C-alpha positions as CSV (number, residue, x, y, z in Angstrom):
1,M,-16.9,-16.2,7.5
2,V,-13.4,-15.2,5.8
3,S,-11.9,-17.3,3.5
4,A,-8.5,-18.3,3.4
5,A,-7.9,-16.3,0.2
6,E,-10.0,-13.4,1.5
7,P,-7.2,-11.5,3.4
8,N,-4.9,-11.2,0.5
9,R,-7.6,-10.3,-2.0
10,L,-8.7,-7.5,0.3
11,R,-5.2,-6.1,0.5
12,E,-5.8,-4.1,-2.6
13,I,-6.1,-0.3,-2.3
14,L,-7.8,2.1,-4.4
15,L,-5.5,5.3,-4.4
16,V,-7.0,8.2,-5.3
17,D,-5.2,11.6,-6.3
18,D,-5.3,14.1,-8.9
19,N,-1.8,15.1,-8.4
20,P,0.4,12.5,-10.7
21,L,3.7,12.8,-8.6
22,Q,1.9,12.1,-5.3
23,L,-0.1,9.3,-6.8
24,R,3.2,7.8,-8.2
25,V,4.9,8.0,-4.7
26,R,2.2,6.9,-2.6
27,K,1.7,3.6,-5.1
28,A,5.4,3.0,-4.8
29,V,5.4,3.4,-1.0
30,L,2.0,1.0,-0.7
31,Q,3.5,-1.5,-3.2
32,S,6.8,-1.8,-1.4
33,G,4.7,-2.7,1.8
34,G,3.2,-5.7,-0.3
35,F,-0.2,-3.9,-1.2
36,Q,-1.6,-4.4,-4.8
37,V,-2.7,-0.9,-5.7
38,S,-5.2,0.6,-8.2
39,V,-5.1,4.2,-8.9
40,A,-7.7,6.8,-9.9
41,T,-7.5,10.6,-10.6
42,S,-10.7,12.0,-9.8
43,A,-13.7,11.3,-7.4
44,A,-15.8,10.2,-10.6
45,D,-12.9,7.5,-11.7
46,A,-12.7,6.2,-8.3
47,L,-16.4,5.5,-7.8
48,A,-16.5,3.8,-11.1
49,M,-13.5,1.6,-10.2
50,L,-14.9,0.8,-6.8
51,R,-18.1,-0.2,-8.3
52,S,-16.4,-2.5,-11.1
53,L,-13.6,-3.8,-8.4
54,S,-15.5,-4.0,-5.3
55,D,-14.8,-7.6,-4.7
56,R,-11.2,-6.7,-4.5
57,I,-10.9,-3.4,-2.9
58,G,-10.1,-3.7,0.6
59,L,-9.3,0.1,1.4
60,V,-9.6,3.6,-0.4
61,M,-7.0,6.2,0.5
62,T,-7.9,9.5,-1.1
63,D,-6.8,13.0,-1.2
64,H,-9.0,15.9,0.3
65,V,-8.4,18.5,-2.4
66,M,-9.4,17.4,-6.1
67,P,-10.7,19.4,-9.0
68,D,-13.9,17.4,-9.6
69,G,-15.0,17.2,-6.2
70,S,-13.4,16.9,-2.5
71,G,-12.7,13.8,-0.7
72,S,-15.4,14.5,1.4
73,D,-17.9,14.5,-1.5
74,L,-15.8,11.2,-2.6
75,V,-16.4,9.7,0.9
76,R,-19.8,10.6,1.4
77,A,-20.8,9.1,-2.2
78,I,-18.7,5.8,-0.9
79,R,-20.6,5.9,2.3
80,G,-23.9,6.0,0.6
81,E,-23.1,2.5,-0.8
82,N,-20.8,0.8,1.3
83,D,-20.7,2.2,5.1
84,S,-17.9,-0.2,6.3
85,L,-15.1,-0.1,3.7
86,P,-12.0,1.2,5.5
87,I,-11.4,4.9,4.1
88,V,-7.7,6.8,4.5
89,V,-8.0,10.5,3.8
90,L,-4.5,12.4,3.6
91,S,-4.7,16.2,3.5
92,G,-2.1,18.9,3.6
93,L,-5.1,21.0,5.1
94,P,-5.5,19.5,8.8
95,E,-8.7,21.9,9.2
96,A,-10.4,19.7,6.6
97,I,-10.8,17.1,9.4
98,A,-14.3,18.9,10.3
99,E,-15.5,17.7,6.7
100,Y,-15.2,13.8,7.6
101,E,-17.1,14.0,10.9
102,G,-19.2,11.2,11.6
103,L,-18.3,9.4,8.2
104,G,-15.9,6.8,9.9
105,V,-12.5,7.6,8.1
106,I,-8.9,7.6,9.1
107,F,-7.7,11.2,8.5
108,R,-4.0,12.1,8.4
109,A,-2.1,15.5,7.9
110,K,0.4,15.4,5.3
111,P,3.3,14.9,4.9
112,F,3.2,11.4,6.1
113,P,6.2,9.1,6.7
114,P,6.0,6.0,4.2
115,A,6.8,3.6,7.3
116,E,4.0,4.9,9.2
117,L,1.7,5.2,5.9
118,I,2.1,1.3,5.2
119,E,1.3,0.4,9.1
120,L,-1.8,2.5,9.1
121,V,-2.6,0.7,6.1
122,R,-1.8,-2.4,7.2
123,K,-3.9,-1.9,10.6
124,A,-6.8,-0.6,9.0
125,L,-7.1,-3.7,6.8
126,D,-6.4,-5.9,9.6
127,V,-9.4,-4.7,11.6
128,S,-11.6,-4.8,8.6
129,I,-10.7,-8.4,8.0
130,R,-11.0,-9.4,11.5
131,E,-14.9,-7.8,11.8
132,R,-15.7,-9.6,8.4
133,G,-14.7,-12.7,10.2
134,A,-16.8,-11.8,13.0
135,A,-19.8,-11.4,10.9
């Protein structure tokens, strides 16, 4: 059962992007939507943070193209440990969606308007919290 504190606790986002400008902009947008945001600049850092903050992270948002491995590599690693964590992939390469088939992610092509990004995250988190409550 979901505790009264859990919905807020699970509203923290792990944002992964190697581009400092994109990271700052998305972090600011998500924070303006009321979310707490942790950031990682590589897949390796994201996995380490996810392991250490797993009780706080409600959703992972990642870029597709990163120097130390693609977003799909990161998603596969996450899915190896957690098959229910909501994951949003934002990419400037719409054709990359094929790499995420069967991985249970929300894939969106960039650019993505801030209001739509906030709404997408809210919906993904709300569904996840409801599913945890039904379990």
